[in-house]
BAFIDREN-830694 format. One record per residue (C-alpha): residue number from 0; x, y, z; residue in three letters. Coordinates in steps of 0.02 Angstrom, whole numbers. Each point is the difference from the previous one (the first is absolute). Example, Ala and Ser with C-alpha at 12.3 -4.5 7.8 and 13.67 -1.06 7.14 Angstrom:
% BAFIDREN-830694
vovex n = 0 | u = 615 | v = -225 | w = 390 | res = ala
vovex n = 1 | u = 69 | v = 172 | w = -33 | res = ser
This chain:
% BAFIDREN-830694
vovex n = 0 | u = 665 | v = 4304 | w = 6531 | res = gly
vovex n = 1 | u = -13 | v = 110 | w = -145 | res = cys
vovex n = 2 | u = -70 | v = -99 | w = -160 | res = lys
vovex n = 3 | u = 20 | v = 116 | w = -152 | res = thr
vovex n = 4 | u = 95 | v = 165 | w = -29 | res = val
vovex n = 5 | u = -24 | v = 132 | w = -133 | res = ser
vovex n = 6 | u = 102 | v = 149 | w = -39 | res = arg
vovex n = 7 | u = -50 | v = 145 | w = -112 | res = asn
vovex n = 8 | u = 116 | v = 151 | w = -30 | res = phe
vovex n = 9 | u = 17 | v = 162 | w = -93 | res = thr
vovex n = 10 | u = 147 | v = 103 | w = -18 | res = glu
vovex n = 11 | u = -21 | v = 76 | w = 175 | res = gly
vovex n = 12 | u = -103 | v = -129 | w = 95 | res = thr
vovex n = 13 | u = 2 | v = -180 | w = 44 | res = asp
vovex n = 14 | u = -164 | v = -80 | w = 70 | res = leu
vovex n = 15 | u = 28 | v = -180 | w = 80 | res = val
vovex n = 16 | u = -163 | v = -98 | w = 50 | res = thr
vovex n = 17 | u = 15 | v = -161 | w = 89 | res = gly
vovex n = 18 | u = -154 | v = -120 | w = 20 | res = tyr
vovex n = 19 | u = -36 | v = -138 | w = 144 | res = trp
vovex n = 20 | u = -113 | v = -149 | w = -5 | res = asp
vovex n = 21 | u = -114 | v = 78 | w = 138 | res = asp
vovex n = 22 | u = -41 | v = 152 | w = -113 | res = asn
vovex n = 23 | u = 130 | v = 124 | w = 80 | res = arg
vovex n = 24 | u = 79 | v = 110 | w = -120 | res = ile
vovex n = 25 | u = 160 | v = 101 | w = 34 | res = gly
vovex n = 26 | u = 73 | v = 137 | w = -98 | res = ser
vovex n = 27 | u = 136 | v = 123 | w = -6 | res = phe
vovex n = 28 | u = 49 | v = 145 | w = -111 | res = arg
vovex n = 29 | u = 172 | v = 65 | w = -38 | res = gly
vovex n = 30 | u = 34 | v = 163 | w = -66 | res = leu
vovex n = 31 | u = 154 | v = 54 | w = -98 | res = arg
vovex n = 32 | u = -45 | v = 186 | w = -13 | res = thr
vovex n = 33 | u = -82 | v = 133 | w = 100 | res = gly
vovex n = 34 | u = -3 | v = 4 | w = 190 | res = lys
vovex n = 35 | u = 96 | v = -148 | w = 77 | res = met
vovex n = 36 | u = -67 | v = -80 | w = 162 | res = asp
vovex n = 37 | u = -59 | v = -164 | w = 68 | res = tyr
vovex n = 38 | u = -138 | v = -56 | w = 109 | res = gly
vovex n = 39 | u = -154 | v = -111 | w = -14 | res = gly
vovex n = 40 | u = -177 | v = -31 | w = 54 | res = ile
vovex n = 41 | u = -51 | v = -173 | w = 59 | res = val
vovex n = 42 | u = -185 | v = -43 | w = -22 | res = phe
vovex n = 43 | u = -62 | v = -135 | w = 129 | res = gly
vovex n = 44 | u = -150 | v = -81 | w = 56 | res = glu
vovex n = 45 | u = -19 | v = 111 | w = 153 | res = lys
vovex n = 46 | u = 107 | v = 154 | w = -40 | res = asp
vovex n = 47 | u = 90 | v = 102 | w = -127 | res = ile
vovex n = 48 | u = 175 | v = 45 | w = 50 | res = val
vovex n = 49 | u = 122 | v = 130 | w = -84 | res = thr
vovex n = 50 | u = 183 | v = -31 | w = 18 | res = ile
vovex n = 51 | u = 97 | v = 161 | w = -4 | res = lys
vovex n = 52 | u = 191 | v = 13 | w = -31 | res = pro
vovex n = 53 | u = 90 | v = 27 | w = 168 | res = gly
vovex n = 54 | u = 130 | v = -53 | w = 106 | res = lys
vovex n = 55 | u = -68 | v = -192 | w = 7 | res = asp
vovex n = 56 | u = 4 | v = -12 | w = -193 | res = tyr
vovex n = 57 | u = 123 | v = 30 | w = -140 | res = gly
vovex n = 58 | u = 186 | v = -21 | w = -46 | res = tyr
vovex n = 59 | u = 67 | v = 25 | w = 184 | res = met
vovex n = 60 | u = -88 | v = -140 | w = 75 | res = thr
vovex n = 61 | u = 57 | v = -108 | w = -149 | res = met
vovex n = 62 | u = 163 | v = 54 | w = 19 | res = met
vovex n = 63 | u = 19 | v = -36 | w = 179 | res = met
vovex n = 64 | u = -72 | v = -177 | w = -20 | res = lys
vovex n = 65 | u = 128 | v = -27 | w = -135 | res = thr
vovex n = 66 | u = 152 | v = 57 | w = 109 | res = val
vovex n = 67 | u = -81 | v = -112 | w = 137 | res = glu
vovex n = 68 | u = -9 | v = -151 | w = -120 | res = phe
vovex n = 69 | u = 194 | v = 26 | w = -47 | res = phe
vovex n = 70 | u = 40 | v = 4 | w = 175 | res = gln
vovex n = 71 | u = -104 | v = -152 | w = 71 | res = thr
vovex n = 72 | u = -20 | v = -103 | w = -160 | res = gly
vovex n = 73 | u = -192 | v = -6 | w = 44 | res = lys
vovex n = 74 | u = -107 | v = 49 | w = -145 | res = pro
vovex n = 75 | u = -137 | v = 128 | w = 55 | res = pro
vovex n = 76 | u = -126 | v = -76 | w = -117 | res = val
vovex n = 77 | u = -36 | v = -191 | w = -11 | res = ala
vovex n = 78 | u = 69 | v = -91 | w = -159 | res = pro
vovex n = 79 | u = -178 | v = -50 | w = -57 | res = glu
vovex n = 80 | u = -62 | v = 186 | w = 10 | res = glu
vovex n = 81 | u = 154 | v = 53 | w = -102 | res = thr
vovex n = 82 | u = -30 | v = -133 | w = -129 | res = ile
vovex n = 83 | u = -197 | v = 59 | w = -4 | res = ala
vovex n = 84 | u = 58 | v = 180 | w = -15 | res = ile
vovex n = 85 | u = 120 | v = -36 | w = -144 | res = tyr
vovex n = 86 | u = -128 | v = -117 | w = -87 | res = thr
vovex n = 87 | u = -133 | v = 138 | w = 2 | res = phe
vovex n = 88 | u = 129 | v = 127 | w = -78 | res = met
vovex n = 89 | u = 51 | v = -117 | w = -128 | res = ala
vovex n = 90 | u = -181 | v = -41 | w = -47 | res = ala
vovex n = 91 | u = -32 | v = 189 | w = -15 | res = ala
vovex n = 92 | u = 147 | v = 29 | w = -107 | res = glu
vovex n = 93 | u = -49 | v = -161 | w = -121 | res = glu
vovex n = 94 | u = -175 | v = 89 | w = -1 | res = ser
vovex n = 95 | u = 72 | v = 167 | w = -43 | res = ser
vovex n = 96 | u = 89 | v = -76 | w = -141 | res = leu
vovex n = 97 | u = -157 | v = -89 | w = -64 | res = asn
vovex n = 98 | u = -96 | v = 163 | w = -14 | res = his
vovex n = 99 | u = -84 | v = -30 | w = 176 | res = gly
vovex n = 100 | u = -75 | v = -174 | w = -10 | res = ile
vovex n = 101 | u = -26 | v = -79 | w = 165 | res = ser
vovex n = 102 | u = 143 | v = -113 | w = 46 | res = val
vovex n = 103 | u = -4 | v = -161 | w = 119 | res = ser
vovex n = 104 | u = 97 | v = 27 | w = 144 | res = val
vovex n = 105 | u = 6 | v = -194 | w = 16 | res = glu
vovex n = 106 | u = 68 | v = -8 | w = -175 | res = gly
vovex n = 107 | u = 131 | v = 131 | w = 45 | res = thr
vovex n = 108 | u = 62 | v = -86 | w = 153 | res = leu
vovex n = 109 | u = 20 | v = -169 | w = -100 | res = lys
vovex n = 110 | u = 106 | v = 87 | w = -128 | res = lys
vovex n = 111 | u = 100 | v = 90 | w = 134 | res = thr
vovex n = 112 | u = 34 | v = -168 | w = 100 | res = met
vovex n = 113 | u = 43 | v = -80 | w = -162 | res = glu
vovex n = 114 | u = 127 | v = 139 | w = -37 | res = thr
vovex n = 115 | u = 78 | v = -7 | w = 181 | res = leu
vovex n = 116 | u = 15 | v = -187 | w = -5 | res = asn
vovex n = 117 | u = 79 | v = -3 | w = -180 | res = asn
vovex n = 118 | u = 115 | v = 153 | w = 31 | res = gly
C-alpha cells in the first residue's frame, strides 16, 4: 500500500522513507559505520512498541524459513508480499540514484512487471 518512496544517503548512512495515502509514514535507517545492531519502533494510534533484537528476529529465523522452503517447496511469504517488498526496494534504489527524489511505487511496479514479462 505504499505510494512513494525516497532514499537519502551519506557515506555512512541510508535513510529510506515510505509514504501512504492515509498519511502514514514509515522510515528506516541503515548504518555502515559505528555500532551495528537492529531493531525498531512502531508508532501506532494506541501504543508505541519497541522491537528489540532477540531470538524471534534476525538471520536465524530467516535461515530456518529458507531451509523449510527448500524442504517443502512452500514459500514462507506470499508472492504478492515478495513483489511488494522488491518493488519498495527498487523504488528506494531509483530514488537514491536520483538524489533522493520521491519515486512512485506504482510506477516502479509497472517497470518491474514489464521487465519480467519481456525477459
